[in-house]
N, C-alpha and C positions, 0 to 999 in steps of 0.2 A: 804564092810563093812562102809564105813564111812559116805557114803550116806544115807543108812540105819538106823541107830545111828541119824542122823541129824532128819531123816524124825521121828524117833518114839517119840525123845525128843520133835520135834514139835507137832506132835498128843496128847499129854500126858500133854503138858501143858496149863492150864483152859486159856480161852481165855479173854484180856483182858476187864473187862467191867466197865463202867465210873458207878457209882451209882447216885442217882440224888434224891433231896427233890421230894415231889409230892406237887406243892403247887395250894394252892386254896385264892381267895380274892374275900370279895364283902364291898360295902360300907357301914356302919353303918347306916346309913339314906339315903335310895334312894330318898327321896319324900322329902325335907324340904320343911318349909313355910316359906316364911322371909317377910320383908318391903321393899318397893321399895329403899331405900339408903343402904341396909342391904351387905355387902359382905358372900358370902357365902364359909362355910369351910366343905372341901367334907372328911371326916372320915373315912377310910377304916380300916379294917382286916385281918393281911394274915396269913394261918396256913398251917406250913406243917404236911400233913394228916399223922393218925396215922401207916399207911400201910407203910409209909418212909424207906428208908433202910440207911438215912444220916441225918443229920443237914444239914440245912442251914444256910450259914456262910455270916451275913450282909456283912462283909471284901470282900467276896471273888466278891463281885456284881464289874461289871466294868461298866457297863451301863445300860439302859432299853429305854422303849418306850411304848407310850399308843395310842394304836387308837380308836380313841371316837367317833369319827362324829363331827358335833359343834351341840352346843345349837341351838334348831328351834327356830323361831320367831323373827328373823329380827337381831340376833347375839348382845343381851346386853349384854351380859356378855363376860368379858377377864379371859378367864384361865391361871392360873400358878401350877406349879406342886410345890407339898410342900408348907410347910410354908417360905412363903418369899425368893422363887424361890429356896429351897436348898432341893431337895427330897432324896437325895441316903445320904447327913450326916446323916438321920434319922436311917439308917442301920447300920451303920459302928460298933460298938462293938454286935451286932444282930448276937445271936445263938440261933436257933431253931430249936430244938431237932421235933423229930415226935411227933405229938399231942399236940404241941402246938401252942397259936396264940400270933400275934404282931398287937398292934393298932397303926396308924402312920395316920399323915394329906396327904392324897392322893395330894389335890391341893387346889385351891381356886377360885371361879367364884367372880369378882368384878365388880359392875355394870359400865358400858360405861361411863368414863363423870364423876365419881361419882352417876351418877341416875339421878332422879330416872328412875326404869324400871315400862315400865305399867303394871297394874293388868293383871295375868292370868297365865295358864302353859307356862314353857321352858323342853326343854326334849331335852337329848342327844341321839343319835343314839343307839339301842339296840348292843348288844353284843360287847362291847368294850374289846379291848383285853390289858394286859396288860406284859410286858416281862423285863428279868432279863437276863442278858449275866453274865455268870457264870465263874470263871477262877477254878480251873486248868482243868475244863473239855473242856473250850471252848463252853459250850452247852448256847441255849439261849432257856429259858424256859418259857414260853406263857400259859398264863389262861386266862381263858373267864368269864366275871363278869355274875352276873345271872339277868340281864335287864338293861334298860333305868334308867338313873339320870334325876330326873324329879325337877325340881322348882317352887314351887305355890307360886307367888307373891301378896301380899293382902295390900290393902291400908293399909297408917296407920292411925289410932283411931283420932287422930288429923284430918287428914281430910275430915273422914267422920261424927265426928264431926260439923266441920263447914258445912258440907255439911245440913247436917242437919237445923241446927240452921237456914241457908239460907233460905232453904224449910219452916221451921218453918216462919218465918218474911212474908215469901209472900206469905201463905194462911192466916197467922192473916191480913195482908193489905189489901187481897183479902177482906175476912171476911167484914172488916170494911167499905171497900167500897160499900160493896154490900146494907148495912144495913140503 
């Protein structure tokens, strides 16, 4: 009798299920254009989907990770998480209800040695993932970005102006010699 009562209680009790926020994130500007000495600030937005059945609590974040590949083109940038290497404090007081979004500084790309970075396009590998280790569920929530992060470096206007002035003087001098 006792064994059948325990079996009945176990069968009737609902299974304990952990609800999770349904997180998505994107870079606010995945294709910035910068000068050769500029640090790139990588702003992003984290969204808890409207269909989620719980809030995302920043205080529950115990850790995280980002797999991104490297910025191509010889590694002209050094990547640092968050503003001034302080990624997780941005989330400390966050309560993200279903359907809400939160903008944050994902990281920075600083030119190696202060620059300059040669003009061109520098791209991360596509499919970068960000993950959050959530307490008390102990789950690791991972979401995929919707594409790579591409930095386009253009020459500074003063460099272009100096080049044009030099070419102008060259052609002016050449014209005087021909006359």
